[in-house]
C-alpha positions in Angstrom: 37.0 -6.7 -4.9 36.1 -9.1 -2.1 37.9 -9.2 1.3 36.4 -12.6 1.9 38.7 -15.7 1.7 37.5 -19.1 0.4 36.5 -21.5 3.1 37.6 -25.1 2.5 34.4 -27.1 2.1 35.4 -29.4 5.0 34.8 -26.4 7.3 31.6 -25.1 5.6 29.3 -26.6 8.2 31.0 -24.6 10.9 29.7 -21.4 9.4 26.2 -22.2 10.7 26.6 -24.9 13.4 26.1 -22.3 16.1 22.6 -21.4 14.8 22.9 -17.9 13.5 20.2 -16.0 11.7 21.0 -16.2 8.0 20.0 -14.5 4.8 18.8 -16.7 2.0 19.4 -15.4 -1.4 17.9 -16.7 -4.6 17.6 -16.0 -8.3 16.0 -17.6 -11.3 18.0 -15.5 -13.7 15.7 -12.6 -14.2 14.4 -12.2 -10.7 16.2 -12.2 -7.3 15.4 -12.1 -3.7 16.8 -12.1 -0.2 15.0 -13.2 3.0 16.0 -13.7 6.6 15.7 -17.2 8.2 16.3 -18.3 11.8 16.3 -22.1 11.2 19.3 -23.6 9.5 21.8 -26.2 10.4 24.5 -28.5 9.0 23.3 -32.1 8.4 26.4 -33.7 6.8 30.1 -32.9 6.7 31.4 -34.6 3.6 30.1 -33.4 1.3 28.9 -30.4 3.3 25.1 -30.3 3.3 22.7 -28.1 5.2 19.0 -27.9 6.0 17.0 -24.7 6.1 13.3 -23.9 6.6 11.9 -21.8 3.8 8.1 -21.5 3.8 6.5 -22.9 0.6 4.5 -19.7 0.2 7.5 -17.4 -0.1 8.9 -15.8 -3.2 12.3 -17.2 -2.2 11.0 -20.7 -2.3 9.6 -20.1 -5.7 13.0 -18.9 -7.0 14.8 -21.8 -5.3 12.5 -24.3 -6.9 13.0 -22.6 -10.3 16.8 -22.4 -10.1 17.7 -25.4 -8.0 20.0 -23.3 -5.9 20.2 -20.8 -3.0 22.7 -18.7 -1.2 23.2 -18.5 2.6 24.8 -15.2 3.8 25.6 -14.9 7.5 24.9 -11.3 8.7 26.9 -9.7 11.5 25.7 -7.2 14.1 26.3 -4.4 11.6 23.6 -5.9 9.4 20.8 -6.2 12.0 18.6 -3.5 10.5 19.0 -4.8 7.0 18.3 -8.4 8.2 15.1 -7.3 10.0 14.0 -5.3 6.9 14.4 -8.1 4.4 12.7 -10.5 6.8 9.8 -8.2 7.2 9.0 -7.5 3.5 8.0 -9.6 0.5 10.1 -9.8 -2.6 7.1 -10.5 -4.9 6.4 -6.8 -5.2 9.8 -5.2 -5.1 13.5 -6.0 -5.5 14.7 -6.0 -1.9 18.3 -5.6 -3.0 17.3 -2.3 -4.7 14.8 -1.1 -2.1 17.2 -1.5 0.8 20.4 -0.6 -1.1 22.0 -4.0 -0.7 25.1 -4.6 -2.8 25.5 -8.2 -4.1 28.4 -10.0 -5.6 27.9 -12.9 -8.0 28.6 -16.3 -6.6 31.6 -18.1 -8.2 29.9 -21.5 -8.7 26.2 -20.9 -9.2 26.0 -17.2 -10.0 23.8 -16.4 -7.0 23.5 -13.0 -5.5 25.6 -13.0 -2.3 26.0 -10.3 0.3 29.3 -9.5 1.9 28.8 -5.9 3.3 27.9 -6.4 7.0 28.1 -10.2 6.7 30.8 -12.5 8.1 30.4 -15.4 5.5 28.4 -16.9 2.7 27.7 -20.2 1.1 26.4 -21.2 -2.3 24.2 -24.3 -2.2 22.7 -26.6 -4.8 19.2 -27.7 -3.8 18.9 -31.4 -3.0 15.3 -32.2 -4.0 13.3 -33.9 -1.2 9.7 -33.4 -2.1 8.3 -34.8 1.1 10.3 -32.7 3.6 9.9 -29.6 1.4 6.1 -30.0 1.2 5.4 -31.3 4.7 7.9 -29.4 6.8 9.1 -26.5 4.5 12.6 -27.9 5.0 15.0 -27.7 2.1 18.3 -29.4 1.8 21.3 -28.1 0.0 24.9 -29.2 -0.8 27.4 -26.4 -0.2 29.4 -26.0 -3.4 31.3 -22.8 -2.5 31.9 -20.9 0.8 33.9 -17.8 1.9 34.3 -15.8 5.0 35.8 -12.6 6.3 39.1 -13.7 7.8 38.7 -11.1 10.6 36.0 -13.3 12.1 36.4 -16.8 10.5 39.8 -18.3 9.6 41.5 -21.7 9.6 38.1 -23.3 10.0 37.2 -21.5 13.3 35.2 -18.5 14.4 37.0 -15.8 16.4 34.7 -13.4 18.2 36.5 -10.6 20.0 36.2 -6.9 20.7 38.0 -6.0 17.5 35.4 -7.6 15.2 32.1 -7.0 17.0 30.4 -5.6 13.9 30.8 -9.1 12.3 29.6 -11.1 15.3 26.8 -13.3 14.1 23.3 -12.6 15.3 20.4 -14.7 16.6 16.8 -13.6 16.2 14.7 -13.7 19.4 11.4 -12.4 17.7 9.8 -9.0 17.3 13.0 -7.4 15.9 15.1 -8.4 18.9 18.4 -10.0 18.3 21.4 -11.1 20.4 24.9 -11.2 19.0 27.5 -13.8 19.5 30.0 -12.7 22.1 33.7 -13.2 22.7 35.1 -16.7 22.2 35.8 -18.7 25.3 38.4 -21.5 24.8 37.9 -24.7 26.8 40.9 -26.0 28.8 41.6 -29.7 29.1 40.6 -31.2 32.5 41.7 -34.4 34.1 
């Protein structure tokens, strides 16, 4: 049973607007994969749409093209080792979920494998075919059709990073296996 709560789609873009490293999940029915990606961002709010860079030579990209969908899971600090592992191995030769002991739930809309353990949120996305940007820039677009988050760190459309949920703070890859984690939230005060 999931501890995640649905995220209204009007807030889905907020799950990645601060630029965290994400895990991209994919499946064509008989095969599945998970990879790490550092470049993703919201591009439209209504309906929620995102852009993500997925190299055309990857197994993930092959599965995304075959299925027309992908998942985005947002790992927390507790998942740094797993994130680095899936970003450093290919799924062509081995099922990374099995190799690294990653439990997956089945997405409610598209049936994608989604990761909740060690993650703060996930999104299921339907691929928006854009051949030129996919081929030239390895950039894929997706419409978010379902989203959920752990309410300890994301609720009411807002992130809440504090000392009580550090394991779920999102991470940012700096290269070479080095990450930084989002820190405590600082709330701006009106001036003037």
